[in-house]
N, C-alpha and C positions, 0 to 999 in steps of 0.2 A: 334313291334309285339304285343303291349298291347291289350289284349282282344281276341287274336286269340289262341285258346287252342291247336292247332296242331303244335305249334312252341315252342321250349324250350327257355331258357334264352339266348342262343347263336344265336337264330334265325334258328336253324335246325329243320326240320320237324320231328315229332315223334308221336307215338300212345299215346293218352291220357291214363293215369293210372286211371282206374275207380274202382280199388279194394277197395277204401275207401268209395265209394258211396253206399247208401242204395239200396237194391233190392226192386223195386216197380213195380206195374202194369203200363205199358206204352202203348200209342197208338199214331199213327200219320196217317194223311190222306194227300194225295197229289192229285192234279188235273192237267190236261192238255187237249188239244183238237187237233184234226187233221182235217184241212179243205181240201175239195176236190171239184172237178167239180160235178155239179148236176148229170151228167151221171154216174159217179163213185159212188156217193151216192145211186143212184137207183140200181146199180148192187149189192152193198153190202146189202141194205135194202131188196131187193127182193131175196137174196140168190143165185145170179147168178154168183158169183166169181168162176173162174176156179179152184182155189186152195182150195175151200171149204168154210166152215162157218167162215167168217173172224172174227166175234166178239167172237166166242167160242175159236178159236185158239189164238186170242190176249189176252183173259182173262187168259188162261193157261200160255202164255208167260209172262204176268205180274206177275203171282204168282211165276213162276220159277225165274224171274228176282229178285224179292224181296229176295228169298232164296239164291241167288248168289251174293248179294251186296258186301259182304266182299272180294269176289274174284275180284271184278271190281274196287272198290274204295280203294286205298292203305292203308288208315289209319282208315278204318271202322273196328269195332270189329265184329267177327262172333257172331251171337246172336241166342238164341233158340227162333225161331219165333213160336208163338202160333196160329196165324191166319193171313191169307192174304185174302182180298176180293177185287176184281177188278170189277168195274161196268163200262160197256160201253153203252152209250146211244146215239142212233141215233138222230141227231139234224138237221132237214131240214132247219133251219134258217141259219146255218153256210154256206153251207151244210157240214156235216161231223159228227164226233163222239166226244162226250164229255166223258172223262175218269176220273174216280176217284178210287184211290187205298187206302185201309186202312190196316195197319199192327199193330198187337198187340204182346206184349211180356211181360214177367215178368223178369226184369233184372236190371243191373246197368247203362245202357245207353239207349238212346232213339232210335226210329226206323224211324226217318224222312228220312234218306237216303234210307232205304228199301222201304218206300212208294213212294219216288221220282223215284227210280229205277223201281218199279213195273209199275207206270203210264207211264214213258217214254218207257219202254220195250213194253208195250201194244200198244202204239202209233206207235212205230217203226215196230211192227208186222203188224198193219193195213197197213202201207206204203208198207211193203214187199209183202203183199198178193195182193195189188191192183196196184202196180207200173207198171204192164204190160199195164194198161189202162190209168194211170194218174201219170206221173212223176212229175207233178207240185204240188202235195199235200204239205201242209204246216203244220208242227207240231209247236204248240205254247202254251204259257200260263202256262208252267210248274211251279208249286209253291206248297209249303206246305200250306194247308188250316186248319189243326188242328194238335196240338201237346199237349199231356197231360201226366202227370206223371213226377216223378223226382223232383229235387230241384227247377228247374226254373218254375215249375207249368204248367199252361194251356196257350196255345196260340191259338187263333182262328182268321182266316182272315176274317171271316164273319162280 
């Protein structure tokens, strides 16, 4: 289990002890996309979805998802989140929606999981709101695109 911090010397899962880590400003961004039929894209982009404004609801769901990450991922630390921003961009070339979530905190551990949870929750919400017209939508590309702060420093996928 060398290199995997969520396992102890016996190989048992455990929550990492971050008490000795420095409190620093931390930020992480994650991205994903949801592809859909051109007709579904038109419904969303024209504001004709029966459940309401798909992108606004998905943005709020992503923010809520980031705040609930420690409740969903067993070994995540509950963190004092300072900021969550979720951007949903209509992309006619997919066709679908590009999603990017950014989470900030000041603490002893990073917010990559919160950013990933925000992006995926936003994508799942788009699916939920449009599934009545398109059950074949596809969510993909979920990844961390930026992580900064803490001992390991900066990571950028760009």
